C-alpha positions in Angstrom: -7.0 -4.7 -8.1 -5.3 -7.3 -9.0 -5.7 -10.9 -7.6 -3.3 -13.7 -7.4 -4.6 -16.7 -10.3 -3.3 -20.3 -11.0 -4.4 -21.6 -14.4 -4.1 -23.2 -17.5 -1.2 -20.7 -18.2 1.2 -22.2 -16.0 2.5 -25.0 -19.0 3.1 -21.6 -20.9 5.2 -19.9 -17.9 7.1 -23.5 -18.3 7.9 -22.5 -21.8 8.6 -18.8 -21.3 11.2 -20.0 -18.1 13.1 -22.2 -20.6 13.6 -20.3 -23.0 14.6 -17.2 -20.5 16.7 -19.6 -18.9 18.4 -20.2 -22.4 18.7 -16.1 -22.9 20.1 -15.6 -19.5 22.7 -18.9 -19.8 24.4 -17.5 -23.1 23.3 -13.7 -23.0 25.4 -11.1 -21.9 26.5 -11.1 -18.6 26.5 -7.9 -16.2 30.4 -6.8 -15.1 31.7 -8.3 -12.3 32.6 -6.0 -9.1 36.1 -5.5 -8.1 37.3 -7.9 -5.2 38.9 -4.5 -3.2 37.5 -0.6 -3.3 40.8 2.2 -2.5 38.2 4.9 -2.7 34.9 5.7 -3.8 36.2 6.5 -7.4 36.6 2.9 -7.6 33.2 2.4 -6.8 31.7 4.6 -8.5 33.5 2.8 -11.8 31.7 -0.4 -10.8 28.2 2.1 -10.3 28.7 3.6 -14.0 29.9 0.1 -15.6 26.1 -1.4 -13.6 24.2 1.3 -15.2 25.3 1.3 -18.6 24.8 -2.6 -18.5 21.5 -1.3 -17.9 21.2 -4.0 -14.4 19.7 -1.8 -12.9 18.9 1.4 -15.3 19.4 3.5 -12.2 20.3 3.6 -8.7 20.8 6.2 -5.8 23.8 5.7 -3.2 23.6 7.6 0.2 26.3 7.4 2.6 26.2 8.9 6.4 28.7 8.8 9.3 27.7 10.2 12.7 25.1 13.2 11.9 26.5 14.2 8.2 25.8 12.9 5.1 29.1 12.1 3.4 27.9 10.7 -0.1 24.8 10.8 -1.9 24.8 10.4 -5.4 23.0 9.4 -8.6 23.3 7.0 -11.7 22.1 6.1 -14.6 18.3 6.9 -15.6 15.5 6.6 -13.5 13.0 6.5 -16.3 14.8 5.7 -19.3 12.2 5.7 -22.0 12.0 9.5 -21.2 15.8 9.7 -20.5 15.4 10.8 -17.3 18.6 10.9 -14.6 18.8 8.9 -11.2 19.7 11.5 -8.4 20.2 12.7 -4.9 16.9 13.3 -5.3 15.1 10.4 -6.7 12.4 8.7 -5.3 11.9 5.2 -5.4 9.6 2.4 -4.0 11.5 1.4 -0.9 9.1 -2.5 -0.3 10.4 -4.2 2.4 12.5 -1.6 4.3 9.3 -0.1 5.7 8.6 -2.9 8.0 12.2 -1.0 10.2 10.0 1.9 9.8 6.7 -0.3 11.1 8.9 -1.4 14.1 9.8 1.5 15.4 6.3 3.0 15.2 4.9 -0.5 17.1 8.4 1.1 19.9 6.9 4.3 19.7 3.2 2.6 21.4 4.8 0.6 23.5 7.2 4.3 24.9 3.8 5.1 25.1 2.4 2.3 27.3 -0.4 2.3 25.1 0.6 -1.5 24.3 3.6 -3.8 25.5 5.2 -5.8 23.2 4.9 -8.8 25.4 1.5 -8.1 25.1 -0.8 -11.1 23.6 -1.7 -9.9 19.7 -5.2 -11.0 20.7 -5.8 -8.9 23.4 -5.8 -6.6 21.1 -7.6 -7.3 17.9 -10.7 -9.1 17.9 -10.2 -11.1 14.9 -7.0 -12.2 15.2 -7.3 -16.4 15.6 -4.7 -18.4 15.3 -4.5 -22.6 14.9 -1.6 -23.2 17.3 0.3 -26.2 16.8 0.0 -28.1 20.5 -1.7 -26.7 23.6 1.5 -26.1 25.2 2.2 -23.3 22.6 2.9 -19.7 23.7 0.7 -17.4 22.9 1.7 -14.7 20.1 3.3 -12.0 21.4 4.2 -8.3 19.5 7.8 -9.1 19.9 6.9 -12.6 17.9 5.8 -10.7 15.3 8.7 -8.1 15.6 11.4 -10.8 14.9 9.4 -12.9 13.1 9.5 -15.8 15.2 5.5 -16.0 15.8 5.0 -18.7 13.0 2.5 -17.2 10.7 3.1 -18.4 7.1 4.4 -15.5 4.4 1.9 -14.4 1.6 4.7 -15.4 -1.3 4.0 -15.1 -3.8 0.3 -13.8 -3.1 1.6 -10.6 -2.3 2.6 -9.6 -5.8 -0.6 -9.6 -6.5 -1.5 -7.3 -3.5 -1.3 -4.0 -5.1 -3.1 -1.7 -7.4 -3.0 1.3 -9.7 -2.6 4.8 -9.0 -6.2 5.6 -9.4 -7.3 3.0 -7.6 -8.6 3.1 -3.7 -6.5 1.8 -1.7 -8.1 -0.4 1.4 -7.3 0.0 4.9 -4.7 -1.5 6.8 -7.1 -3.7 8.8 -10.2 -4.3 7.4 -7.9 -5.7 4.4 -5.7 -7.7 7.1 -9.1 -9.1 8.1 -10.5 -10.2 4.7 -7.1 -12.3 4.5 -6.2 -13.4 7.3 -7.9 -16.5 7.7 -5.9 -17.9 4.9 -2.6 -17.4 7.3 -4.4 -18.3 10.6 -2.5 -22.1 10.3 0.7 -22.0 12.7 3.9 -23.2 10.5 5.6 -23.5 13.8 4.9 -22.7 17.6 5.9 -19.2 18.4 9.4 -18.4 20.0 10.9 -21.4 18.2 12.5 -20.1 15.4 12.1 -17.0 13.0 10.7 -17.1 9.5 10.5 -14.2 7.3 6.2 -13.2 7.3 5.0 -10.0 5.1 1.4 -11.1 7.3 2.9 -10.9 10.3 4.0 -7.2 9.7 0.2 -6.8 8.3 -0.7 -7.5 11.8 1.5 -4.4 13.5 0.0 -1.8 11.0 -3.5 -3.1 12.5 -2.2 -3.1 16.0 -1.0 0.4 15.2 -4.4 1.6 13.7 -6.0 -0.3 17.0 -4.5 1.5 19.8 -4.0 5.1 17.9 -6.9 5.8 16.9 -4.8 6.7 13.2 -5.0 5.2 9.8 -1.5 3.3 9.6 -0.2 5.9 7.3 -1.3 8.6 9.2 0.7 7.7 12.5 3.9 6.8 10.5 3.8 10.4 9.0 2.8 12.0 12.1 5.5 10.4 14.0 8.2 9.0 12.1 8.5 10.9 8.5 7.3 14.4 9.6 9.5 14.4 13.0 12.9 13.9 11.2 11.6 15.8 8.1 11.2 13.3 5.7 9.4 15.2 3.4 9.8 13.6 0.2 8.7 10.1 1.6 5.7 8.5 1.9 2.9 5.9 1.3 1.6 8.2 -1.7 3.2 10.0 -4.6 2.7 13.3 -4.0 3.1 16.5 -6.0 6.4 17.5 -4.6 7.5 13.4 -5.4 6.0 13.1 -8.9 8.9 15.2 -10.8 11.5 13.1 -8.9 9.8 9.5 -9.5 11.8 6.9 -10.7 9.9 4.6 -12.8 10.2 0.5 -11.8 11.8 -1.3 -14.0 12.2 -5.4 -14.8 14.3 -7.2 -17.6 12.4 -9.3 -20.2 14.7 -11.8 -20.4 14.4 -12.9 -17.0 12.6 -15.6 -14.9 10.2 -13.6 -13.1 8.8 -11.9 -15.3 7.4 -15.2 -16.8 5.1 -15.1 -13.9 3.5 -12.0 -14.7 0.6 -13.5 -16.6 -0.4 -15.9 -13.7 0.5 -13.9 -11.2 -2.0 -10.9 -12.2 -4.9 -10.7 -13.5 -4.7 -8.0 -15.0 -1.4 -7.6 -15.6 -1.1 -5.7 -18.9 -2.6 -2.7 -17.5 0.8 -2.3 -15.1 3.1 -1.8 -18.3 3.8 1.6 -19.2 5.6 0.3 -22.2 8.4 -1.8 -23.0 11.5 -0.6 -24.7 15.0 -2.5 -25.4 13.7 -5.2 -23.9 12.8 -3.9 -20.2 9.7 -3.2 -18.9 8.6 0.0 -17.5 6.0 -0.3 -15.1 3.0 2.8 -14.2 2.8 3.9 -10.9 1.1 1.0 -8.4 0.7 0.8 -4.9 0.7 -2.3 -2.7 -2.4 -2.9 -1.1 -1.0 -3.9 2.2 1.1 -1.1 3.5 2.8 -2.0 6.9 5.2 -4.6 5.4 6.0 -3.2 2.0 4.4 0.4 1.9 7.1 3.2 2.0 8.2 5.6 -1.2 11.0 7.8 -0.8 14.7 9.5 -1.5 18.2 8.4 -0.2 18.1 12.1 0.5 15.2 11.4 3.6 16.4 7.9 4.3 19.6 9.4 5.2 17.9 11.2 7.9 16.5 8.0 9.4 19.4 6.3 9.1 20.9 9.5 11.0 18.1 8.9 14.0 19.3 5.2 14.2 22.8 5.5 14.5 22.4 8.5 17.1 20.1 7.2 19.7 17.1 7.7 18.1 17.5 11.4 17.4 17.9 13.6 14.4 17.9 17.0 14.1 16.9 17.9 18.1 14.0 15.8 17.5 13.4 12.2 18.4 12.1 8.9 17.1 13.2 6.6 20.0 14.1 7.6 23.4 18.0 6.0 24.1 16.3 2.6 25.9 13.7 2.0 23.4 16.2 2.1 20.5 18.9 -0.4 22.3 16.1 -2.7 23.1 15.3 -2.4 19.0 18.9 -3.6 18.1 19.9 -5.2 20.8 17.1 -7.7 22.1 15.5 -10.9 20.4 18.1 -11.4 18.6 17.5 -14.9 17.0 19.3 -17.1 13.5 17.4 -16.3 10.4 15.9 -18.7 8.4 18.2 -21.1 6.3 18.4 -20.0 3.0 21.1 -22.9 2.4 23.9 -20.6 2.6 26.8 -20.0 4.8 26.0 -16.5 7.1 26.0 -14.5 10.0 22.5 -13.4 9.5 19.8 -12.9 12.3 16.8 -11.8 13.3 16.4 -8.6 15.4 13.4 -6.3 16.6 12.6 -4.9 12.7 16.1 -5.2 11.8 17.9 -8.3 10.3 21.1 -8.3 11.8 24.7 -9.1 11.1 27.0 -10.7 13.3 30.6 -12.6 13.9 30.5 -14.4 16.6 29.0 -12.5 19.5 30.0 -8.7 17.8 27.0 -7.0 15.9 28.7 -6.1 12.7 25.7 -4.2 11.0 22.3 -3.8 10.9 20.2 -4.0 7.3 17.2 -4.3 5.7 16.7 -4.9 1.8 13.2 -4.9 -0.2 12.2 -6.0 -3.5 9.5 -6.4 -5.4 8.0 -5.1 -8.9 9.7 -2.7 -10.4 12.7 -1.4 -7.5 15.4 -3.3 -5.7 16.7 -1.5 -1.9 18.9 -2.1 0.8 19.8 -0.3 3.4 22.7 -0.9 6.5 23.4 0.5 9.8 27.0 -0.3 11.7 26.8 1.3 15.3 30.2 0.5 16.4 31.6 2.7 13.4 28.6 5.5 13.5 27.9 4.5 9.7 24.8 4.1 7.6 24.8 3.0 3.7 21.7 3.3 1.6 20.7 2.0 -2.2 17.8 2.5 -4.1 17.3 1.1 -8.0 14.6 1.0 -10.3 15.2 -2.8 -10.8 15.4 -5.6 -8.4 17.4 -8.3 -10.3 20.8 -6.4 -9.5 23.2 -7.4 -6.2 22.6 -4.7 -3.7 24.8 -6.4 -0.9 27.8 -6.1 -3.5 27.5 -2.3 -3.7 26.8 -2.2 0.2 30.1 -4.6 0.9 32.1 -2.1 -1.3 31.2 0.5 0.0 31.3 0.0 3.4 35.1 -1.3 2.8 35.7 2.2 3.0 36.9 4.7 5.7 34.0 7.6 6.6 35.4 9.1 9.1 
């Protein structure tokens, strides 16, 4: 199992960062995107140029409108050294896109009255002990966790070390959270006063799901969300059916993030399958913290979830949420997102990130990025449009691609 470490390697990392920065500044640049597109042919030309450049090596894009898949196509290589092409059924790690599924699971339990999203978290979890900023602070509720307004610190960069190789034991979410939570119990701000992204908050949601459902987090999500809408090639582990379709995570050697591998992971070399043509290709591995980061799947499967979200929680005769609860998820408790120093209309809802123009919601979104993979999905409720991109590299700009695809008329 991996462990976060800091030591004498810092000076070496500084040297590596400077060398990599020089290569990135003077080295070849990825092709620029078109400013406008008139058809998917234009978008495809750009995607082909990206994968030819190698950042990312492979990607798959899916588009749904209302209840239909309008487009699902792969580009480039899911496994470069083995010349495995990316396709519509290629399986990628989703990383933080998992959070939306965790939010759906919590809202299902809210519907079933096994909890209320306005319950104090401490009413359900005995180990949940935090240090508030003052005696007048609101107690942290489940709603605070859903929209990242709890004040619980995030676990970046430690989360990079909370991973294990395929043959290692997967820790139980609640037990793992109990072991690390004391390090995150001092709140950064009073609950409900602002929103700052935290993986640890969604680990707490996973523990709540286990506590009130009597199932493991993974069992609950597979049974009550994935199976319900026919997502048979999505899971928290690579099943036998998924393995032949699995993209291999990768990362460019000459990138500033690469320099931190030796200090983030004790046994980082065990995670590398091979290095070919200035690109690292990883062995299969899993997250120790599944509720914020654990799902693995294909765009073909993800399209079903997007269509359910666009159709009031229903897909193919089955529901993941009622119409009323889906409205709660997409319209309530929207708070300004953490200031990133950029001009943005981004807000944080209950699970979904919300892009607004004035009072109008343009789209709901969530990305996911971690070692080897970068993904993003959006739904445009008024347009009945859903778009997602999955790729085996986290150094490309998924928003640029999503913006181009969204320019087109998909009716």
